[in-house]
KOLVOMI-251091 format. One record per residue: residue in one letter; x, y, z of N, C-alpha, C, O, CB in turn. Coordinates in steps of 0.1 Angstrom, whole numbers, plus 2048, in hexadecimal, padded with zeros to 3 digits. Atoms other than C-alpha are relative to their C-alpha. Glycine has a CB too. Layout:
BEGIN
AXYZXYZXYZXYZXYZ/...
REM end
This chain:
BEGIN
M7F67F87F97517C185B80B8047F78117FC7EF8067F780C/N7F67FA8097687D884880E7FD8068107FD8127FE80F7FE/K7F28037FC78E7D184980980A7F980880D7ED8047F27FC/H7F77F68067A97EB84480D7F97FC8137F180380380B80B/I7F48058057C77E282F80980B7FA8058137F27FD7F57F4/M7F67F68047E67F782A8097F97F580E7EE7F780980580B/I7F780580A7F97F280980B80A7FE80A8158017F87FE7F3/D7F57F780481A7FF7FD8067F97F48087ED7F380B80280B/L7F980480C82A7FC7DB80E8067FF8108118027F78037F3/E7F37FB80584E7FF7D07FF7FF7F17FB7F57EB80C7F8806/T8027FF80E84F80A7AD80D8067F981680A7FF7F480A7FC/M7F67FA8088668157917FB80C7F87FF80E7EC8067F57F6/G8057F480585483578A7F780780A7F48018147F87FD7F3/N8097F97F783E84F79A7F38047FA7EB80C80080780C806/G80C7FD8078228517817F57F68037F87EC80A8028027F1/S80C8097FD8008407818027F27FA7FA7E97FD7F48077FB/S7FE80D80780D82476B80F7FB8038157F47FB7FE8007F1/A7F38047FC82E81E77E8027F18017F87EB80680580780D/P7FE80E7FE83D7FB77C8027FC80E80980381580C7FB7F7/I7FF8047F28387E979D80B7F680280C7EC7FA7F27FA804/V7F680A7FE8567D77AB7FE7F880D8047EE80F80E807801/S8048087F58477CC7CC7F38068067F081280580B80080B/I80C7FD7F98267CC7DF8007FB80E8037F08107F37FA7F8/G8028047F28217CC8047F38048057EE80E80180C806809/A80D7FD7FA8017CB8187FF7FA80E8057F08107F57FB7F6/V8028057F27F67C783C7F28048047EE80F80280B80580A/V80D7FD7FA7D47C584D80380780D80D8038147F87F2803/F7FD7F97F37D27DD86A7F28068057E98087FE80980C7FE/N80B7FB7F97B97EA88380380F80480B81180D7FB7F880D/P7FC7F27FE7BB8118827FC80580E80180E8137FA8097F6/L8057FC7F37A98138A480A7FB80B80B8028157F27FB803/T7F68067F67C47FE8B680E8007FB8178008037FC7F2804/G7F28018057E27FE89F8047F27FE8107F07F9809807808/D7FC80E8017E27D889F8027FC7F17FA8007E97F67F7807/L7FD80480D7F17C88807FB7F17FF7FC7E980880F8017FC/G80480D8027E37A88718087F97F58147FB7F47F17FF7FC/A7FA80880B7EA79285280780A7F78038157F57F67F87F8/D7F87F880980479F83A8037F97F38027ED7F280D806807/F7FE80580D80E79B81680C8077FA80D8137FC7F38017F7/E7F57FA80882D7A18018047F87F48047EC7F580C802809/V7FC80780C8377997DE80A8097F88078157F77F47FC7F7/V7F67F88098557A47C87FC7FD7F27F97F17EE80F7FC803/V80580180E84C7AA7A480C8027F781480B7F87F580B7FD/S7F57FF80B8637A57867FF80D7F97F48107F47FF7F47F6/L8007F480786C7C67787FE7FE7F17F78067EA80D808802/N80280380E86E7B77557F17FE7FD7EC8037F28077F37FC/S80F8028028497AD7597F880D8027F08117F97FB7F5809/S8087F47FD83C7CD76980380B7F77FA8147F480280480E/A7FC7F580984F7E47527F87FF7F27F68087EB80F8007FD/H80780280C83C7D47357F28078007ED80C7F67FD7F17FE/Y80D7FA7FE81C7E374480080E8047F68158047F87F880A/G7FF7F37FA82980375280A8097F98108067EF8037FF80F/E7F77F680583E82274C80B80380A8088098157F880D7FC/M7F57FE7F786082375C80480F8008028167F680C7F77FC/D7FB7F27FF86F84476880E8008048127FA80E7F780880B/A7F28007FE89484B76680480580E80D8008148078087F6/S7FC7FA7F38958607867FD7F680B8047F68157F880D802/T80380A7F688584479A80A7F580080E7F080A7F27FA7FE/V7F680A80189E82B78D80D8058078137FE80E8037FD7F1/Q7F47FA7F98BA8437987FE80080F8077FE81680380E7FA/W8037FF7F28A98477B98027F28078087F18127F1804803/W7FE80E7FA8A98217BF80F7FD8018127F680B7F97F67F6/L7F28037FF8CE8207B880680680C8118028118078057F3/Q7FB7F97F48D38377D67FA7FA80D7FE7FF8187FD80F7FF/Q8078057F48BE8227EE80A7F58078147F18017F37F97FD/S7F880A7F88CC8098088017F37F97F87EF7F17FA7FE80E/D7FE80E8068D97E67FF7F37F88047EF7F07FC80C7FA805/E80B8087FB8BC7D88147F38037F77EC7FA7F47FD80380E/A80B7FD8088A27EB7FF8027FB7F27F87F67EC7FE80F800/R7FE80480E8B27E27DE8027F17FF8037EC7F380D8077FB/A7FF80F8008B47BD7E87F67F97F77F87EE7F28007FB80E/I80B8068088937B77D58047FE7F27FE7F67EB7F4808801/F7FC80180E8A67BB7B480A7F57FE80E7F27F380580D7FC/E7F680A8028BF79F7BB7FB7F47F97EF7F17FA8067FD80E/K80480C8098BF7807A57F97F58087F07EF80380C7FB7F9/D80580C7F98B87677C17F38038077ED7FA80E80A7FC80A/V80C7FC7FA89977A7CD7F47FB7F77F47FE7EB7FE80F803/K80B8058088797687C27F780C7FB7F38148037F77F6808/K8087F580586577F7AB7F47FA7F87F67EF7F28098097F6/S80C80580884277B79C7FE80A7F48028157F47F4801809/T8057F780B83578877B7F680A8067F08078117FA7F87F4/L80A7F77FB81E7A67807F27F98017EC7FB80B7FF80C7F7/K80D8077FF7FF7917788007F680B7F67F68137FD7F87F3/D8008097F580977679080080780E7F980381780D7F7800/A7FF7F87F48117907AB7F28058037ED80580F80A80C7FF/L80E7FA7FE7EE7A07A67F77F58047ED7F780C7FC8077F4/Q80880C7FC7DE77D7A88027FC80E7F97F98158037F57F6/E7FD8037F27F07767C87FA80A80A7F5807814810800802/L8067F67F87E57977D67F17FF8017EB7FF80C80480E7FB/N80F8028007C17917CC7FC7F48097F27F58107FB7FE7F2/Q80380C7F77C276F7DD80180480F7F98008178097F47FC/W7FE7FC7F27D077E7FD7F58098047EF80880F80D807801/L80B7F77FD7B679A7FC7F37F88027EB7FB80B7FE80A7F5/A80C8087FF79A7807F78007F980D7F57F68137FF7F67F4/D7FF8077F37A776E8167FC80980C7F980581680E7FA802/Q8037F77F57A278E82A7F18048007EC80880B80880D7FD/G80E7FC80077E79581F7FB8037F28038037E87FD80B809/E8067FC80D76779F80380580E7FC8098168047F1800800/A7FA7F38067737BC7EC7F980C8077FF81680A7FE8007F1/K8087F47FB7577D37F980380280F80080D8147F17FE7FF/E7FD7FF7F27637CD81D80E80680381280A80E7FF7F3807/L7F27FC7FE7887D781780280F7FE7FF8147F38097F77F7/C7FC7F18017937FB81E80F7FF7FC8177FC8057FD80880D/L7F28018047B47FE80A80680D8018038177FA8007FB7F1/W7F87F47FE7CC81881680D8007F88137F67F680480180F/G7F37FF8077E982580180680E8047FF8178097FE7FF7F1/N7F97F47FC8028418057FF80B7F480780B7EB80F7FE803/G8027F680B7F485E7EF7F47FC7F87F37F17F380D8017F8/S80D8038087D38617DD8037FD7F27FB7F87EB7F780C801/G7FD80280E7E585F7BC80B7F67FE8117F47F380480C7F9/F7F58098017FF8447C37FC7F28017F77EC7F880B80480A/D80280E7FF7FC8217D17F37FA7FB7F47F17F28017FC80F/N80D8068047D781A7CC7FE8027F17F97F97EA7F5806808/V8027FD80F7D782B7A98097F77F88057F17EE80380F7FD/I7F78098087F681879D7FC7F28017FC7EB7F680F802806/L80480E7FF7E97F77AA7F47FE7F87F37F47F17FC7FD80F/N80C8018097C77FD7998048007F17FF7F87EA7F680B803/N7FB7FF80E7D98067798077F37FC8067EE7F080980C7FD/A7F980D8037EE7E677B7F67F57FE7F77ED7F48097FC80C/F80B80A8037CE7D177E7FA8027F37F77F97EB7F680180B/K8067FD80D7C07E37608097FC7F58047F67EB7FD80F7FF/A7F780480A7DF7DE74C8017F17FD8037EC7F280E805803/C80080F8017DE7B97537F27FA7FE7F17EE7FE8067FA80D/R80E8048037B97B874C7FA7F680B7F47EC8097FF7F97F3/M8058087F57B17AB76F7F88098097F981680980D7FB808/R8097F87F67977B678980780080E80A7F58137F27FA800/P7FA8007F37A67C17AA7F67FB80B7EA7FC80980480F804/G8088067F579A7B17CA7FC80B80B7FB8078178077F5807/F8047F57F77907D37D97F880A7F87F88097EC80D807807/S8097F68067777EF7D280680E80180B81280B7F27FF807/H7FA7F28007828127C87FA80980A80081280E7FE8057F2/W8067F77F77698227DF8057FF80E8028078177F17FE800/N7FA8017F377C8157FD80F80480081680080A7FE7F1805/D7F27FA7FF79D8267F480180980B7F981180F8038077F2/R7FD7F77F57AD83781180F8057FE8177FF7F78007F980E/D7F37F98037CB84F81180780480C80280C8157FD80D7F7/C7F87FD7F57E785182A80380F80180381580C80D7F8800/R7FB7F27FF7F38748217F580A8047F881380B8048047F2/T80A7F87FB7D18838277FE80080F7FD80A8167F27FD7F9/I8028017F17CD87584A80D80680780B80B8127FE7F1804/V7F57FA7F97F187F8527FF80F80080281680B80D7FC7F8/D8027F28007E98A38477F580480A7F780E8117FC8057F2/M80A7FD7F77CA8A285C8057FF80F8028078177F47F67FF/G7FA8017F37DE89687A80880D80480881280F8097F4801/K7F87F47FE7F68B38767F780D8027F981480B80A8027F4/S8087F48017DC8CE86E7F680180B7F380C8107FA8017F3/I80B8007F67C08C48868047FC80E8008038187F57F77FB/L7FC8067F37D08B08A280E8058058128028107FF7F1800/N7F37FC7FD7F38BF8A18097F48048117F580D80080A80B/I7F780C7FE80389C8A08057FB7F37FF7FD7E87F87F4807/D7FA80580C81A88C8878087F38038147F280380A80A7FA/P7F980D7FD8218678908087FB7F58117F27F77F57F6803/K7F780580B83086186D80E8058038177FE7FF7FB8067F3/S7F37FA7FD84D8778798057FB80E8117FA81080080F7FF/T7FC8027F384D86E89E8017F18048087EE80E7F7807809/L7FF80E7FC84884889F80D7FA7FC8137FE7F17F47F87FA/T7F480780386683189F7FC7F67F57F37ED7F78067F980C/R80280980B86781E87E8087F48018147F48048028077F3/K7F980D8008707F987B8017FC7F17F87FF7E97F97F6809/G7FF80680E87B7E685C8088097F780F8127FA7F27FE7FB/V7F87FA80B88B7F083B7F880B7F97ED8087F58047F57F6/H8067F580888381182B7FF7FC7F28087F77EC80880E801/H80380380E87380B8097FF7F17FE8017EC7F380B8067F7/S80580D80186B7E78117F08018007EB8078098057F680C/A80E7FE8018467E58067F97FC80C7F08038117FA7F97F4/L8078047F583B7D182380380880D7FA80C8148027F1803/D7FC7F87F584F7E483D7FA80E8007F681380A80F801801/D8067F380284280582F7F17FF8037EC8088098038057F2/A80F8027FD81E7F88307FE7FF80F7F48058147FB7F47F8/K8028027F28227EE85480280E8087FA81181180A7F6806/F7FE7F37F983081085E7F580A7FD7F081180680E8067FB/Q80B7F780381582384B7F47FC8087ED80580D7FD7FE7F1/A80B8047F87FB80E85D80180580E7F88098157FE7F0800/Q7FE7FC7F280B81787E7FD80F8027F681280B80F7FD803/Y8027F17FE80B83D8797F28047FD7EC80D80380A8087F8/V80E7FD8037E883D8697F87FD80C7EF8048107FB7F87F4/S8088047F57DB82A88780280A80C7F880D8138057F2805/E7FF7F67F67EA84389F7F880C7FE7F281280880F805801/I8087F48037D886088E7F17FC8027E98038078038057F2/W80E8057FF7B884B88B7FB7FF80F7F18048127FE7F27F9/K8038027F17B98438B17FE80E8067F581080E80B7F9807/A8017F37FA7BE8688B97F38067FC7EC80D80480C8097FB/F80D7FB8047A08728A47F47F88077EA7FE80A7FE7FE7F1/S80B8087FA78B8558B37FD80480E7F28018138037F27FF/S8037FB7F378E8658D57F780C8007F180F80B80D804807/F8097F58017798828C87F37FC7FA7E88027FD80780B7F8/V80C8048077608708B27FE7F18008087EA8028018057F1/P80280E80075084E8B18067F97F48077FF7EA7F17FD801/Y7FA80880B76183389D7F67FB7F67EB7F77FA8087F4806/N80980580A75182B87C8087FA7F58118007EF7F780C7FA/T7F880780A75E8118637FC8067F27F180C7F17FD7F1800/C8037FB80E76081A83E7F47F87FB7F37EC7FD80C7FE7F7/K80C80680674081282B8008037F180480D7ED7F3804807/A8027FE80F73980D8067F480A7FF7EB80A8077FD7F37F9/P80B7F68027238297F87F37F97FD7F37EF7F680480A7F5/S80D8068046FE8227F57FD8037F180180E7EC7F4806809/K8027FE80E6F281E7D27F38087FD7EF80A7F27FF7F27F9/
REM end
């Protein structure tokens, strides 16, 4: 049985090797919108910057965010090294199912999933998910607007802190599910499958 997981990264850059400062993930059922197990870890910027490329404009952007969003940078917040954070994520993913069963959603075909994959490569670690099960929020949002004339990303009431990785992941799962449910009323539901070899 395939399982859908929404991830969100907070980073100190917008390139494919941006340093990760937090990872949020939540299991969700796109046909019902139900949320399941979740995961969140704050990453030491000193550690992740060693493996990535910081971007000055993103640092300036963070300085303009809310106190709640910037709380992850405070001294008393527990932080993991990048390697430890990725190990924690892999363990959590393994608890959800085998790598080939996990459909990993991110916001943008060139952002969350790519940055996460590059972080695993930089740390010489194997991710607990398969690249062929990558899913993209922005594509389904565009399909909702263009084909169904709906935009739950804009119309749904959002809960939680903006730019909290876990809260963002939960909201993304919510609006993706609304679009998925709308499509499922026209076509039979089919879970993601690994390609045949």
